[in-house]
C-alpha positions as CSV (number, residue, x, y, z in Angstrom):
1,M,11.7,-27.7,4.2
2,P,8.7,-28.7,6.4
3,R,5.2,-28.3,4.9
4,P,3.3,-25.2,6.3
5,T,0.5,-26.1,8.7
6,A,-2.2,-24.1,10.5
7,R,0.1,-24.1,13.5
8,T,3.2,-22.8,11.7
9,I,1.7,-20.3,9.2
10,P,1.0,-17.7,11.9
11,Q,4.8,-17.6,12.6
12,L,5.3,-16.0,9.2
13,F,3.5,-12.9,10.5
14,H,5.2,-13.0,13.9
15,F,6.7,-9.5,13.5
16,A,3.8,-7.9,11.6
17,Q,2.2,-5.1,13.5
18,L,-0.4,-4.0,11.0
19,L,-1.9,-6.2,8.3
20,M,-3.8,-4.8,5.2
21,L,-6.3,-6.7,3.1
22,V,-6.4,-4.8,-0.2
23,S,-8.3,-5.4,-3.4
24,R,-9.9,-3.1,-5.9
25,T,-13.2,-3.0,-4.1
26,E,-12.2,-3.5,-0.5
27,A,-9.4,-2.2,1.7
28,L,-9.2,-3.2,5.4
29,Y,-6.6,-3.2,8.2
30,A,-6.2,-4.9,11.5
31,T,-3.4,-6.1,13.8
32,F,-2.3,-9.7,13.6
33,G,-4.7,-12.1,15.2
34,T,-7.8,-9.8,14.9
35,A,-11.0,-11.7,14.0
36,R,-12.1,-10.9,10.4
37,K,-15.4,-9.2,11.7
38,F,-13.3,-6.6,13.5
39,W,-11.2,-5.5,10.5
40,Q,-11.8,-1.8,9.6
41,S,-11.6,0.4,6.6
42,W,-9.0,3.2,7.0
43,R,-10.3,6.6,6.3
44,D,-8.7,10.0,6.9
45,D,-11.1,12.9,6.6
46,E,-8.2,15.2,5.7
47,D,-7.3,13.3,2.5
48,S,-9.1,14.8,-0.5
49,E,-10.4,12.7,-3.4
50,N,-8.4,15.0,-5.7
51,D,-5.1,14.4,-3.9
52,I,-5.7,10.7,-3.9
53,A,-6.6,10.7,-7.6
54,L,-3.4,12.7,-8.4
55,A,-1.3,10.1,-6.5
56,A,-3.1,7.2,-8.1
57,N,-2.5,8.6,-11.6
58,R,1.0,9.9,-11.2
59,L,3.2,8.6,-14.0
60,L,6.4,6.8,-12.9
61,A,9.7,8.2,-14.1
62,P,11.7,5.8,-16.3
63,A,14.2,5.3,-13.4
64,E,11.4,4.3,-11.1
65,K,10.0,1.8,-13.6
66,D,13.5,0.4,-14.1
67,A,13.9,-0.1,-10.3
68,I,10.4,-1.6,-9.8
69,F,10.2,-3.8,-12.9
70,S,13.6,-5.6,-12.8
71,G,14.6,-9.1,-12.1
72,A,11.6,-11.3,-11.2
73,F,9.2,-8.5,-11.8
74,D,10.4,-7.6,-15.3
75,S,7.5,-9.5,-16.9
76,A,5.0,-7.4,-15.1
77,R,6.2,-4.1,-16.8
78,R,4.1,-4.6,-19.9
79,F,0.9,-5.0,-17.9
80,F,1.5,-1.8,-15.9
81,D,2.5,0.1,-19.0
82,D,-0.8,-0.9,-20.6
83,V,-2.7,0.2,-17.4
84,Q,-0.8,3.6,-17.5
85,N,-1.6,4.0,-21.2
86,G,-5.3,3.2,-20.6
87,G,-6.0,6.7,-19.3
88,E,-6.9,8.1,-15.9
89,R,-7.9,5.6,-13.2
90,A,-10.9,6.1,-11.0
91,V,-10.1,6.2,-7.2
92,T,-10.8,2.9,-5.5
93,E,-10.8,1.7,-1.9
94,Q,-7.4,0.4,-2.5
95,H,-6.1,3.9,-3.5
96,R,-7.8,5.4,-0.4
97,L,-6.2,3.0,2.0
98,L,-2.7,3.2,0.5
99,Y,-2.8,6.9,0.3
100,A,-4.1,7.3,3.9
101,S,-1.6,4.9,5.3
102,W,1.5,6.1,3.4
103,M,1.0,9.6,2.0
104,G,-1.8,11.3,4.0
105,R,-1.3,13.5,7.0
106,G,-1.2,10.5,9.4
107,G,0.6,8.3,6.9
108,M,3.9,6.5,7.3
109,L,5.8,8.9,5.0
110,Q,4.8,11.8,7.2
111,K,6.0,9.9,10.3
112,I,9.3,8.9,8.7
113,S,9.9,12.5,7.7
114,A,9.1,13.7,11.2
115,C,11.5,11.2,12.7
116,Q,14.3,12.2,10.4
117,T,13.7,15.9,11.2
118,T,13.8,15.1,14.9
119,S,16.9,13.0,14.7
120,R,18.8,15.9,12.9
121,S,18.0,18.4,15.6
């Protein structure tokens, strides 16, 4: 396999339309090729801190844990069990971005649901 170079690495993201930079203290998004200074934080004024906190602290069902923490990710289960057992987590920028992009009113789950409803009509 050829060694990745500055010229070939961008090809890994050829089909990416939206990129997210996410850490505990920072959460930004941009399209591929956007200069770093133009990346933006994603906020949705309709998402309440309470809704985000509920989503961030929702306990996973045993079947969800089994699906996520299997195979190569089996070793991570203990860490996440410890996090879950550590009590309620404070809402971070990471939670806000993930909630807004997936669960909020303008999020992907809402769009997928709308598409499924439309296709059934």
